[in-house]
N, C-alpha and C positions, 0 to 999 in steps of 0.2 A: 416620159421621164425627162427628155431633152427640153420640153417646154417649161417644166417646173424648174429645172436647173437654169434655164435662160432667164426666167423671172428673178431667181435668186441672185444671179450674177449681176444683172443690170440694176438691181435695187440694193446692192451691198451684200457681199458674201457673209458678213457677220450676222446678218439678219436671219440666216438659216436656223431653223428650229433645231435645238440639240436633240429633240426626240425623233428627228428624222435622219438617222445616220446614213440611210440609203442615198439621200439627196447630197449629203456631204461627200459620200463616196463617189457619187457621180461626178461631182465637180473636180475631185482630186484624181479621177481616173485618167490614165494615160492610154489613149486610143492607139491601136496599131499604126495608123497613118502618122500620128505625131511621133511615136517612138522611132519610126523609120527615118523621119526627117531630123531627129535629134531635138525636137522642141519639147518644152516642159509640159507638166500636167495642165489640164484645162484651167484650173484655178490660177496657176502662175501665168498661163497664156493671156488671161484677161486682165492681168495687172499691167497698167500703163508704165512700164519701165523699159529703159533702153539697155541693151546687152553690151554695148560698146560706146565709145565716145566718137563723135562725128565732127569733121572739120577741124580737128585739132592734131592731126598727124605730125605736122612739123614741130609743134610744141612738145608732143610726147617724145619725139626724137631728141629735142634739146635737153629734156630732163634726163633721158637715158645717157646722153653724152656727158652731162654734168656728173652723173653717178659713176661713169666709167673713167672719168678724167683722173689719172693718177700722177699728173705732172705739175699739179698746183703746189704753191708754197704755203698756202693757208687752207683752212676748211673751205669746202665749196659753199657758195651762197647763191641761191636762186630766189628772186622775187617774181611772183606772178601777179601782174597788175591788170585790173579791168573793172568795168562798171559792175554794179550789183546784178547778179543773175547770169553773168557770162560763163559760169561753170568753172571757176578757179579751183575750188575744193575738189570738184568731181574730176577735173583734169589730173590733179595729183593722185587721187585715189586710183584712177584707171592706170596711171603710169606705174604706180606701185604694183598693181595686179600684173602688168606686163613684165615688170622686173622679176616678179616672183616665179614666173614660168620656168626659168632655167637657172635659178640660183636661190640660195637662202638669204633673205634680207630681214633685218629687224629695224623697226622705226618706233618713235614715240610721237604722240599727237596731242596737241593742245589747241584750244580755240578761245580767243578773247571774246568778251561778251559786252554788247552795248549796254545792257542793264546793270552790269557789274564792273564797269570800267574803272571805278575807284579802287577796287580790291587789288592789292599788290600781288603780283606773280600768279594771277588766276590761271592763265593758260600754261605757264611754266609748271605750276603745281600739278595741273591736270596731266601734262605730258609726263611728268615723273611718276605720277600714279599709274598712268597707262603702261609705262615701261615696267614698273614693278610687278603689275598684274601679269603682263606677258611673260616676264622672266620666270616668275614663281609657277605659273601654270604650264609653260611650254618646256622648260628645261628640266632634265632629270637631276637627281640629287648629286650625282658626280659633277655635272657641269655647274650646279649651284655652288657646291663647295669650292670648285676652282675659282669662280667669280668672287666668292667671299674671301678666299685666300689672296687674290689679286688686290681686292679693296683693302684688306687688312695691311698688306705690305705697303700700299700707297699712303694710307691714312694714319696708321700707327696710333690710333686712339682719338684722332680728331673727328671721327665719324659722328660723335655726339653733337657737333655743331649742325651737321646736315640732318640728323634724325630729329633734332629739336625743331629745325626749320620745317621739315616735312616728316612726321612720324611714320608715314607709309613706306619710307625707305628702309626702315629697320630690318625687315626680313632679308634684305640683300646683304646686310652686315652680320646678322646673327641667325642661328638656326631657329631660335624661338623668338617670336615677336614680343618685344618688351612693351607691354601695353601701358606701363607707367610712363613711357618716354613722352607721350603727348600731354601727360598731366603734371610732369615735373616742371620746375621753374625753367624758363628758357635759358639754355646755355649761352645764347647770344647776349642775354642781359647780364649774366654772371661773369662775363669774360674780363671785366675791368678794362676793356679797350675803349677808345674813343669811337664815336659814331662812324666817322669816316673809315677808321681801321676795321670796324665790324663789317661794314659793307665790302671793303676790299678783301677781307678774309673770306666772306661768304662767296664772293665772285671767284676767288682763287680756288676754294674747295669745290665749287661746282665745276670749274675747269678740270680739276683733277679727276673728279668723278666721271665726267663725260669722256675724258681720255681713257680711263680704264674700260668703260663700256664700249668705246670704239675699238679698243684693242681686243676685247673679248669677241666682238662681232665683226672683226676685220674681214674684208678690206674696207667696207663702207657701212657706216651707221647713219640713219636719217633722223633728223629732228624736223617735224612738220608743225609750223605754227600758223594757225588760220586767223584771218581778220586782224592783221597787225595795226590797222587804222584805229583800233580800240585798245591798243596795248598801253599799259601804265608805264611810267618812266622807269620803275625798278626792273620791270621785265625787259625793257629796251637796254638797260645796263647789262643784264645777263646776256642778251642777244649779241651786243657788241663784244662782250668779253669772250664768248664762245667762238664767234666768227673771226676773231683776230688772234686766235691761239695758233702760233706757228708750229707748235709741237703736236698738233692733232689734225693731220691732213686726212684722216679717215672719216672725218665728220662732214656730212652734207646737210646744210640747213636750207629748208624750203619754207618760204613764207608767202602768204597771199595777202593782198591789200587792195582796197579800192584806190582809185586815183587820188593820192593823198594830197591834202593841203595842210597837214600837220607839220609845223616847223621842226619839232623835236625829232620826228622820223627822218626828215630830210637831213638834219644835222648828223644823226647817227650814221646814215648812209655815207655822208661826206667824210666822217671820221674813219669809217671802215675802209673806204676807198683810198683815203690819204695814206693809209699804212700799206697800200699795195694789194689789198684784197680785191679780187675780181668779183663784182656783183653782177650776175647775169639777170637781166630783166626781160621777162616774157610778157608781152602785152596781149591780152585777149580782147577780141572785139566780138560783136554779135555775128551770128552765122549768116552766110549768104543763102540765097534761095536753094541752091543745089545741095549744100550741106544740110539745110533744114529738111529738105525732102528725104535725105538719107536717114535723118533722125526719125521722121514720121514713119517711114517705111519700117524701121526697126521697132519702134514703139507699138505700131499697129500690126506687126507681123504680116506686112503686105508688100507686094512688089512696088518698086519705085515708080513705075509708070502709073500705077493705080493711085498713088498718093500725090502725084505731081501738081494737080489742080488745087488740092487741099493745101499743099505747101505754099503755093502762091498766095492763097487767101490768108493763111496764118502768118506768113512773112509780112504781108501788108499791115496786119493788125498788131503784130508784136515786134516788128523790126528785127526779128530773128534772135531775140534774147532767149537763150535756152531755158532759163527758169520760167520766164513768162510763157514760153511755148508749152511747157509741161503743165503749168497751171491752167492754161487755156484749154488743153486737152481734157484735163480733169473736169473743168467746167462744162465742156461739151457733153461729157459722159453724164454728169449730174443732171443736165437739162434734157437728157435722153435724145440729144441730137447725134451723139456718138453711142452706138450700141453694139453689143457682141451677139452674133447669131451663132448659137451652139450647133444648130443643124449644119450650117455651112462651115463652121469652125473659122470664122473671120469677123473682123470689125466692119461695121457698116455706117455710112453717114451720107448726108445729102449736101453736096458742095454749095448749092444755092441757099439752103437753110442756114448753113454755117455763115455764109457771106451776109445774109439779110438779117438774121436774128441776133448775131453776136456783135454787139457794139462795144468796142474797147477803147479806153482812153490811152493816151501816151504814157500815163503814169502807172507803173505796175502796182504801186501801193494802193492806188484807188481801186484798181481792178481786184486786187486781193481782198480789200476791205469789203467791197460789194459782194464778192463771192462768199466770204466768211459770214456775211449777214444772212445768207440763205440757209446756214446750218441750223439745226434745232437748238433749243435753249441749253440743254446740258452740254452739248459740244462747244458752244460759244463760251459757256461759263468756264469749262475746263481750260480752254485756250487762254482766256483772259487771266485766270489765276496763275496759270503756268507762265504767262508772259511777265507777270510781276516777279516771278522767281528767277527769271533769266533764261538763257538759251538751253541750259541743262538743269534738270530737276529730278527729284526722286518722288516716288509714289507717296512716301511718308510725308514729305513737306507739302506736297500738293493737297493731301487729305487734311492736314492741319490748316492750310489756308482756306480750303472750302468750308470746313466746319466753323472757322472763326467768322467768316462772312455770314454764314447761316445764323450764327448766334446773334448777330446784330440786325439781320435782315432776313425774315422768315421766307421771303419769296425765293431766296437763293438756297433751294432745298436739296441740292445734289450733294449728299454727305456720306452716303453708304459707299464703303470702299470697293465692294464688288461692282456697283453701278459706275463708279468713277473709272475702274479698270476697264469695264466694258466700253465706256465712252472713249477711253484712250485707244483701245484696240480699233475702234471705228475710225478714229482720226489717223491712226497709222495706215489703215487701208486706203484712206483718202490721200495719202502722201503728204500729210501735214506734220506728223510726228514720226520719230523712229525710236525703237528700243535700243538701249545701250547695254544694259545688264539685266539678268533675270533674278539673281539673288539681290535682295534689297533693291527692287526694280528702279532703274534709272532710265530717263528718257531725254530726248532733246528735240528741238524744232529742226525740221529738215533744212530750213533756210532762215537767215536772220530777217528777211523781208516778211516771212510769215509771222515771226515773233513781233516785229514792229507793227504789222497790221492788226495782229491780235490785241496788242496793248492799246491800239487806237480805238478798239471797240469799246473800251471803258470810257464813259463820258468824262470830259476834262474836269468837270466839277467833282467827280467821284474818285479820281485817281489818287489823290492824297489820302482820302478815307480808306480806300482799299489797301494802299501801301502800309499805312499806319496799323490798320487792323491785323493784316497778315504778319507784319513785323513783330507786333506785340505777342501774337499767338505763338510764333516760333520761339520767342524768348521764354515764354511761360513753360514750354515743354522741356527745354534744355538750357536754361540760363547759365548754369554753373559748369556743365561738362561739354558744352558745344565746342567744336573745333574752330579754327580761325576762319575758314570759309563760311561756315554757318553763322558765326558772329558778325562777320562783315555784311553778309546778306541781310540779316535781321536789322543791323544798324542802318544800312542804306535804305531799307524799306521804311523804317521809322522816320528817317530824315526826310523821306518823300512826303510825309504828312505833317511837317512842323507847323505849317500855317494853321492847322486845326487845333493846336494845343496852346495857343498864346495865353489863354486865361486859365489853363489847367496846370496849377503849380505842381501837383503830384506827378503828372506825366512828363512835364518839362524836366523835373528833377531826375526822373528815371532815365530819360533819353540823354540828359546831360551826362550822367555817369556811364551810360552805354557808349557814348562817343569817346569819353575819356578812356574807357577800357579798350575800345577798338583802336584808338590812337596808340596806346601803349603796345598793343599786340602788333600793329603794323610797324611801329618803330623798332620792336625787337627783331623783326625780320628784315630790317633795312628798307622797308617800304615807306620812305620819308614823305613822298607826295601824298599818299593815302593818309599817313599819320597826320600830316599838316592839315588835311581836309577835315579829319575828325576833330582835331583839337580846335580848329577854327569854328566848327559848328558848336562844340562845347562852350567856347567863349561867348558865342552869340546867344546861347541859352542861359548864360549866367545872369543872376540878379546882382547888379552892381552894388546894391545896398547891403547884400548879405554874403557875397561870395568870399569876402576876406574875413568873415566871422570865424570864430574858433573852430567850429565843427567842419568848416569847409576850407580852412586856411591851407592845410597841407595839399589838398587836391588842387586848389586854385594855383598855388605856388608851382606845383609840378606841371600843370597844364601850360602855364605861360613859359616856364623854363623849357619844357619839351617842344613847344611850338617854336620857340626861338632856335633851338638846336636843329629842328627839322628844316627851318628856313635857311639856316647856315649850310646844312648839308646840300641843299639845292641851289646854293649860291644867291639866294634872295636876301641880300644883306640889309636892305632898308627895312624889309618886313621883320627880319631878325631883330634889328635895333628897336623897333616898335614894341615887340613882345618883351624884350629884355627890359626896356624902360618902364614897362608896367610894374615891374618888381623893383628895379633900382631906384626909381624916382618916387616910389610910394612911401609915405611917411609911416613910421611904426614898424617897418620890416627890418629886422636886425641884420647886421652885416653878414653873419654866417649864412643867412638865407639868400643874400645877394651874390654870393660867391659863384654859384653855378651859372647864372646868366653872364656874370663878368667873364668867366672862363670861356663861354661861347663867343663873346665879343673878341676876346684876345685871340682865340683860335681863328676867327674870321680875319682879323688883322694880319695874323701870321700867314694865312693863305694868300693874302694880297701883298705880302712882303712890306707891310707898313711897320717897319721895325722901330721907328722913332716913336710912333703912337703906342706900340706895345710897351716900350721902355717906360714911358711916363706913367701909363695906366698901371702897369705891374708894380713899379716902385711905390706908387701911392697906396696900392692895396697892401703890399707887404708891410709898409710902415703903419698901416692901420691895424694889421694883425700882430706884428712883432713889437716887442719892447725895444729891441735894438734896431734903430732906424738905419735905412740905407740912404746914402747921399745921392744926389742926381748927377754929380760929376766926381771923378777921381783922378788924382795925379799919379804919375809913375811912383812917386815917393809914397803916397798913400797906399798904393797896391803893394809896395815892398814891405811896408809896416805890417800889413795884414798877412803877407807871406811869412814873415818872421813869427808872428803869433801862431799861425797855422802849423808851421814846422815844429815849434816848441810844443804845441798841444799834441801833435801827432807823436812826437818822440816820447811823450809822457805815457803812452799806451804801449803795452807789449803786443807782439803780433797775435798772440792768442786772444787778448782783450779786444783787439780790432776785429778779429774774425767773429767775435761773439757780442758785438755791440747790441744793446737792447733795441727792440722794435719801437718805432715812433708811434705813440698812441694818440697824441693830441691832434684832433682832426684839423685844427687851424694851422698847426705847424706843418702838417702834411700838405695842406693847400698852399702855404707859403713856399715850401720847397718845390711844389709843382710850378708855381709862378717863376721861380728862379730858373728852373729847367727850361721853361717856355721861352725865356729871354735869350738863352744861350746861342741859338742859331743866328739871330740878328746881331748879337754882340760880336760873334766870331767874324762876321763880315764887316761890321761898322766900327766897333770899338773894342779891340783886343785887350786893352789895358783894363777896361771895366769888366770884361769877361774874366780876367785873372782875379780881380778883386772879388767879384761875385762868387767865383769858384771857391776862394779861400773862406768866405763867409758861410757858404753852403757846407763845406767840409767841417768847419767849426761847429755848425748847428748839428750835423750828424754825430759828431763826437760828444757833444754836450747833452743832446736830447734823445738820441737814438736814430736808427736808420729806417727809412721808408722806401716806397716804390721808386723814388727819384734819386736816392742816395747813390746807386751804382754809377749814374751819370756824373755826379759830383766827384766821386773818387777817380773816375776815368779822366775827366777834364783836368784834375789836379795832377794826375800822372802825365798827361800830355804836356802840361806846363813844365813839370820837372825834367822831362826828357828834352823837349823842344826848346826851352828857354834856359834852364839851369844846367842842362846836360848832366844832370844827376841821374844816371840810368838805373842805378841800383834802387834808389827810393822810388823812382818813377815806375819801375817794374813791380815793386811791392804794392803801389797804389793800383796798378792794373789788375794784379791778382785779387786785391781786396774788392775791386769793382765787380769782378766775375763771381766771387764768393757771395757778395751781398746780393747780386742778381739772383742767385739760386734761392735766397731766402725771401725775396720780394714776392708779394701776392700777385702783382701784375707783371706780365711779360711785355707790356706795351713798348718799353724802351729797350728790350733785349737786343734787337738788331742794331740799334745805335750804339749800345755799350760794346758789342762785339766789334763794330766798325771802329770805334775809338781805341779800344785796347789793342787790337791787332794791327790797325792801320796807323796808329800814332805812338804806340808804346812798345809792344813786344818786338817789333822789327828792329829795334835798337840793340836788343840783346840776343835774339834768336836769328838763325839763318833765314834769309828772305823767302826761300822756297818753302819753308815750314809754315808760312802764313797763307798758303794757297787754300788748304783744306778748311781752316777756320773761316776764311772769307766766303767760301761757298756755303758753309754752314750758316753764317750770318744772313746770307741771301735767302736761304730756305726758311729760316726762322722769321725773317721779315715778312715774307709772303704769307706764311701761315698765321701771322698775327696781324696782317693787314697793313703793316708798316712798309708800304711800297717804296717810299723815298729812301729809307735807310737800307732796304733790301738792295736797291740799285747802287747805293754807295758801296756796299760790300762787293758787288760785282765789279765796280770801278777799281776797288782795291785789288781784287784778284788780277785784273788786267795789268795793273801797274807792277804788282809783285812778280807776275809771270814774265813781264818784259825785262824787269831788272834782274830777275833770277835766271835769265838765259834759257828760258823754255824755247824750244825750236820754233823759229819765227813763222814758218808756214802753217804749222798746226795751231799756233797761238793766234795767227791772223784769222783763221777760220772760227776759232772760239770767240775772238773779239767781235767779229762780224755778227755772230749769233747773239752775243750779249747786247750789242748796240741795238739790234733789231728788237730784242726783248724790252729794252728801255724805251724804244719808240712805241711799242705796243702798249706799255703802261703810261705813255705820255709824260715820261720823266726826261724832258728835253734838256734841262740844265745839266744833269749828270751825264746825259748822252753826249752833249757837246764836249765835255771835258774828256770823257773816255775816247771819243772819236779822235782827239789829238794824238793819243798814244797809238791808237789803231793806225792812224795815217803815218806816224813815224815808222811803225813796223812795215807798212806798205812801201815806204820810201827805201828802207833798208833792204827789203826783199828785191826791189826793182820791179814792182808790179806794173803791168802795162798801163794802168790808169794814172801813173805818176811819172811822166816823162822827165820832169825836172826834179831831181832828188833833193834840191834845196828848198823847194816850195811845198808846203803842206796842203796840196790839192790832189784829190783823187777820189776813190770810191767812198772814203770815210767822211770827207769834208771838203769845203771850198775855203781856202785860207782867206781870200779877200772878203767873202760873204760873212764868215765868222767874225773877222776883225771889224767889219762895218757894224755888225750887231753889237759887239762888245763896246765899241766907241760910243754908239748911241746910248747904250745902257750904262756907260761909264764903269764898265766891269774891268778894272785894272788887273784883277787876279788872273783871269783867263788870257788877257792880252800879254801879261808877263810870261805866262806859261807857254804861249805860242812862240814868243821870242826866245825863250830858253830852249825849247826843242829845236828851233831853227838854228840856234847857236851850236847845239850838239851835232846837228847834221853838217853845218858848215865846218866844224872842226874835223869830223870824221872824213868828210870829202875834201878836206884841205882847201876850202874857200876862205883863206885867212884874211883876205881883204874885207870880208863881211863881218868878221868877228868883233872888231871894236864897237860898231854900232849895235850889234845884237847883244853884246855884253852889257852895254849901257842900258838898252831898253828892257832887259830882263833883271835888272838890279833889284827892283822892288818885289820880286817874286817871293823871297824868303819871308817877308813880313806876312804873307798870306798862307804860309805852309808850316806853321809852328808844329813841330813833332811829326810832320808827314813823312811817309816813306820816300817821297821825292826829294826831301831836303838834303840827305847826304850825297846823293848822286848829282843833284844840282850844284852843290858846292864843289864836288870832285871835278866835274866837267869844266867849271869856271877856272879852277886851278890849272887843269891841263891846257885850256885855251890860252890862259895868260902865258904859260911857258912856251906854247907854240908860237905866240906872237913875239916873244922875246927872241926865239930862234929865227923867226921870219925877218926881224929887224936887226939882225946880227951886226950890220954895218953902222947902225946908229946907236951910239953908246947911250944916249939919253933915253931913247925909246926902249932899248933892251933892258936898261936898269929899271925903267918905269914898270914894264910888264913883269920882270923878274920879282920885283918887290911885291907886287900884287899876288903873284903866284906863291911866293914864300909865305905871305899872310894866310892864304888859303891852306897851304900845306900844314901850317901850325894848327889850324882849326880841325883839319881832318885827323891830325895826330892826336889832338885832344879827345876827339870822339873815340878813336881807337883805344886810347888809354882808359877811357871811361867804361869800356866793355863792349863796344859795337864791333862784333866780329865781321860784319859785312864791310867794314872800312879798312881792315888790316892791310889787305893787298894794295888799297889806294894810297896808303901812307908811303909804302916802298916805291910805288910807281911814280908818285910825285917827287919823292927824294931822288929817284934815278934821273928824272928829267932835269932836276936842279943840278945834279952832279955833271950830267952831260953838257949842260949849258956852260958850266964853269971849266969845262975841259978835263975833268977828272974821269976819264973814260973807264979806267979799270974799276973804280968804285961804282960808276954808273952801271957797268955790265953786271957787277955782283948784285946790285939792287934790282935791276931788271929781272935777273934770274930768280930772286926772292919773290918779286911781285908775280912772276909767271907761276911759280910753284904754289903760292898761297891762293891765287885766283883759281888755279886748277883744283886744288884741294877743296876749296869752298864752293865750287860749282859755278863760278862766274866765267863762262866760256867767252863771252863777249869782251870781258876785261883782259882775259888771257890773250885773246887775239890782238887787242890794243897794245898790250905790253910787248908782244912780239914785234908788232909794227913799229912802235917807238924805239925799241932796241935796234931794229934793223936800220932805221933812219940814223940813229946815233952812230952805229958802226960804219954806215956809209959816209957820214960826215968825216970820219977819221980814217977813211980809205981801207977799212977792214971788210973787203968784199966777201970773204968766205963766210963770216958770221952774219953779215948783212943778208946774204942769199939764204942762209939757214933760217933766219927769223922771218924773212919775207915769205918763204914757203910755208912755214908753220902758221903765220898770221893768216895767209890765204886759206889754208885748210881749216883753221878755226872759224873764220868768218863763214865759210861754206857750210861747216857742220852746224853752226848756229842758224843758218838759213838766210844770212845777210848777203845775198848773191850780188846785189848792186855794189856793196862795199868791197866784196871779193873781186868783182870785175874792175872796180876803180883801182884797187891795189895792183892787179895784174897789168892793167893798161898803163899805169904810171911807172911800174918797176918790172916790166916784162922780163928783161934780161936776167933779173935776179930771181924772180919767181920761177923761171924756167931753167934755173941753173942745173938741176937734175942730180946733184951729188947726194941729196937727201931723199929717201923714200918716204912714202906716207906712213910707214910704220913708226917713224920717229915723232908722231903727233904728241906722244906723252913726254917727249924729252924736254927738260928744262935747263939743261946744262949748256954753258958756252964752250 
């Protein structure tokens, strides 16, 4: 019986006749001696597999440390780098086995594929499928419902975007799988967002999803991505987004890659590391002879001394490459040089025969190819067809491929499904394939080198034919209902045989439409590189004589427009221009069909801040579309005339009529308003007068023709003008309300974050308390992220920081929030808004007295370097940020009594107001200038000329602030009385000054401006001190000190105590009088 079993084992177990169950039982029998030693059955014993990893103990330890590290600020990220065959994937799998021994861990796995590297998100999709299967199969109903509840709370209805992107995620959101989800129109296409916004939204939602999963599987959840060297750019975007998420420290990303020479991977790594993410790189090399001996000892179930000589021979022939070693052993077994003796229960070999008969090249691919050539016909055929399908394939697609080849070549006659399955089982036993699933059987190549070598078995002249034949067969089976992955696979295969169909018009036309369909599918999921590749192939397949004919006109138009959009999204602006010009410069194409490529060009110009080119191109287009032409230049008088027209037209409508304006239906008018909206950012920075003029024209169009998706922006800009220029707060507030109501009616939410930013950041703060703007600003941030409008999401965060600082939020807690928000802006690469927000963060640090800011008058510390920022601004001629820096320095110089610096800082910050029309910074900027002018008048009390000069300027400011207060700005009421008190004190009217100081203190206290209350107490104390009223001076100094401390401005509180110590420590007033406002 042992002899029969021995023959069966050494000639492939699968060859055992099913009619001989006694022989099968013999092979599977566990002998008493094996049981005692804990070794497996004889069948498993004869399998050349290792039970543990060898020579990688330090690397295993590093992975365990990365898993257990809970001190990081970002998700963990480990890259395992090494040559092919060094065991990168096996290292991770064994590390996961070790981690599972004493804890519950969950991970998702995806592998990029050499044969399918064009397909977007291939490994990411596979990883999410893997996760979904694990959760549904391993978690009980109670845990599943808990996860669904967490996802519902986090997504609030936006899960449709993710289930459209990957329908297999649906069971995690719903109890019943919505099979229609994969067949419905892509939510991504129906969003009315721009392509960049769609990609940003998808990345944001994937971040949110992974955060929930990591929270569910806390403390650590693992994402394992194999073979990053073949990753597509869309997947690399996801990788960068996930690894730079500061709010998800429970994620550990492990990636494997060969020693890369791909520039985009290197760039991604630099971007990730630039944000402070620690990327741990583990470099794997081939095994030394000692570790190789341990591997052989394990694989052959022998003592190390027994395998030492064999190890030396194998190391010399394979250089210790683990994959090469295992294939070498399998080859020894196939050639009967390595055999298993069942009687002795051990492997046997002859070292001399191994050394003499086994000639190995340095190239593992050549070795594998020669080894595969020794397989029988059916085994080679299965491997070759499977290699065309990629590293992972199903039995169903393999059978379709085999049958399609048999149909055109009768010699390729392995078509019976049972025979194919039997061949696969044989290849699994040889260690070439492995099974992934049993239902709808899925398989994969054990290693990509086996896949490559299998594909190389196909003669070069036949590869195109094989690819084309299999691709067409896959389409015939499921052309209409195939999922994205299946469609991309079929398209890639067909494209591999394009050289064979140059004269076959029918096939060219079919593959042309196939590439068009795949391009649109890839584009819908933000896979712009893949989409561009498919569109480019479709363009190559076009017949230039007929592609613009009536029956193909719309398809050709869409292909060139889509190709231009994809090139724009990838930053390939020259290529974008070429595709756009194919439409724009073609005779006979009407203007309305040229608008889409024109919009792409304008978007690219906007991305490159070429505002002058945007202006001229957009004006020309609007004039072609509209009967009422726009001029290329406008005077202040011309803008004023349009304002009068707009005001009169607006007044002719009741509030109810404005709320129910008809919807704009003319598509050309919609496009024209979109162009107007696109110009606004550049005009705000370069030509405010024309911006006002354009806003008036836009509002007139909305009132005359109806409202569209961009109307809320027009009403918001009009409200900004009314508040910031005309100081007509009531009408400005009405326009802000109208903007928000119109936004609710708009089909697209693309500009929602911008409208919220404008209404709350430039309109509502004039009539509502500053602190009431905090919540809407965070809401605008959330909406911006959900709609992919990253820029305006960050602008809303900036508004939050400014409102919180001006609204007297406690500085230490605010500083921590600002730090977090600035980091978020860095994560999203919004460096412009980051630099502006950092100014206010640094001001808070200076007021707190943070250790990073030794000089309270210089804006240098954790947030920014004043000299560096000013240098960048001067080089870029950015006068707005320069003026803002000088304004904040002026405020600090005033608060810390550095009066000698004030004249120069006041002069340098004069131009700021022209850059902040309607901004929340405007009233406070004006107020501090007035206070600084009065402080200078007091500082030059002995010089009548200088005193009168500064007082006159202060009086001018006081009138402006009074005008704002009378117009309804409740945030300025206390400023009016404080400025008036300063004026009275300078004129020697101390009694009236005391009364006004008291009113300012009371109003600032009632309205929640703790910092202004502290300032009022301080100025009152100084005025009393000037008039020798030590009692009330001491009283106000103490209260000012307490208010500054309560606000968190410890540096200012210390400054007050250091300069007026004897009055701050007077002691006659207790801290209980903090609420006192009486003299």
